[in-house]
N, C-alpha and C positions, 0 to 999 in steps of 0.2 A: 602797387608795392615794388620797390626797386628789387633787382636781383641781389641775392644774398652775397656779401663780400666774403670771401674765403679768408681764414686766419692761419698763419703759419707762426709758431713759436719756435725760436731757433736756439742752439747752444745749450741743450739740456745735458747735463752730466749725472743726475741723480734720479733713482727709480721713483721717488715720491713726486718729484717735479713732473716726470712723464705721466704719472696718474692724475695730478692736479691740472696739467695742461689739457689732458684729453677731457676731463670732468668740466672744465672751465669752458669748453667748446672748441677747441683747436681743430682745424681740419688736417694740420700736417704738424709734424714735430721734426725739428732739424737737428742733426748731430754733426759737429764739425771735425773734420780730419785733417785740418791744417795744423801742424806741429807747434807753430809759433803762437798759436791762439791760446789765451788762458781758458778757453772753453774746450780745447780739444779732448777728444775721447780716444782711447786705444781700440782696436778692433774688438778684442774680447769683451771689453767694457761695453762697446756699442752693441754687439750681439745681444748682451744680457738686457740692455735697456730696449732694443726694438723688441725683444720677445714680451715685453710688458706693454707695447702699444696695442690698444684695442682695435677690433675691425672696423674698417672704414675710416681709419685715420692714417695719413701717408707717413712713411718714414724717409726723410730726405737726408742725404749724405752731402756735406759741403766740402769741396776740394778746392785748393788754390795752387795752380801750376804744379800739379802732383805728377809724378812719374807715372805713365800709363800703365806699366807693369804693376805698380803699387795700387792703383785704383782696382785693377782686376784682382788682385789678392784679396783687397777688403770686400769686393763684390761677392767673391766665393765665401767668404766667412759671415758677412752681415747681410741680410736679406732687406736690402733698401729698394724703396718703391720708386724713387726719383733721385736723380742726381742734379746737384747745383754747383756750378763752376763760377768761382768768384775772382779768377785771376785773369791772365792773357791768354787763355786757352783759345785756340783756332776753331772755327766751325768743324773742320775736319777731325780734329782731336775730340771735340765734344760728342760727335755722332760715332766715333770708332767703338764705343762700348756697346751699342745696340740697346740702349735703355733711354728712356724719357728723361729728359734734362731741361733745366731752366739755366738761362746764363744772366749773370749781373752785369749791369753797366754803372760806371761811376760818372754821375751827371755832374756837368758844370756848363757855365756859359760857353757857347760855341761847340758844345758836343752834339753831333747829329745823332740822335736816338733813332730817328727813322731808318738813316742808312745802317745803323748797327742792327737793327731789327731785320732788315732784309738780308744781311750777312749771316745772321744766325736764324734763317727761316725754318731750319729743322727743329728749333727749340720748341718746347711746350709753352714756354712763357718767357718774358723779359723781366728781370728784376732791376728796378731802378733805385740806385743807392747813392750816397753822398760822396763827392769826390775828395778824398783825404789821402794823406801819405799811408802807403801800405795798403792792405786789401780789407774791405769791409768798412762800412760807414763809421764805426767806432762811436756810435750813439750820436753823431752829428747829422743834422738835417740838411736839406738843401731846398732851392727855390722851386717849388711845385709849378711855378708858371713856365719853368723851362721844358716841361713835359708836353709833346704835341698832343693835339686834341683827339688825334686817331693813330692807332699803331696796328699793324698787321698781325701782332702777337698779343696774348692776354698780358696786361700790365700788373706787376707785383710791385707794390710801393714799399720801400724800406727807408732806413735812415733817420734816426731820431725820433721814432714813434714811441708813444708811451700812452698810458691811460688818459692823460690830461689833453693830447691833441688827436687821439684816434678818430674821434667823432668828426672833427673838423677836417682832417685828412680825407676821410672817406667821402664826405660831402663835396669836398673841392675838387678832388682828383678823379673820383669814381672808378678805382682801379679793380680789377678782377679779384685781387688778394692784397693783403697787407702781410708784412713780414716784421716781427719784433724780436728783440734780444735783450740787450741792455735795459731797455725801458720797462722790463718786468722783473728786474733782478734786485736782489739786496746786496749781492756781491757778484763778482764775474763768474758766471757758470752756476750761480745759486738763485733760482727762481723764487718769487713770492706768489702764493696762491691767490691772496687777495688782489695784488697787482694785475695778475693774469685775468682774473674775473672782471676786474674794472676795465682791462683793456678790451675784453670781448664785449662787454657791456656797451662801451663807447662805439664800437664797430655796429652793434645791433641797433643802437640809437640811430645812427646815421642811415642805416637800411630801413628804418621805420618798423623795426621788429620789437 
């Protein structure tokens, strides 16, 4: 049996979606603190949502080029278990909070993901997303053949994933984890229980579970 692929469902804004994501089998739930995102949550809203995350499910805070002081303010208010940096943050910035973090990389032809992984050696994992205007894959996928066969960090696959392609993605890439947002939504920031369940089922099928 293959190692179980971990699953992160990101961009949650409602308590019922937190409950449904956890019940569907998510290992991590992501909360967006990027004000320009339609899935952004305020710290007080996030604190309430994180309080509803059950034991052994990680609460991940997503930031994009945020002021370091603002990140620290949010960390004082919201008990996040992992940070996710999706912008142009330097390794020094990412490590300055003394918290475990993952770093997103926007992948396209000519992008050296191995070099990127070495630069962010202190990260807990590397999230490979599509290269699009702005930050975040925007539901767009990328050519998985651009991913190197081996990386020095755990690979988290993102970008255009959904219930229909989750199984193929895991079988082809064999990432440590997958990250889905728009692929399990009925509207931006509004998740669908059946889509989340179907996504998890696709990942489990690829794992032979």
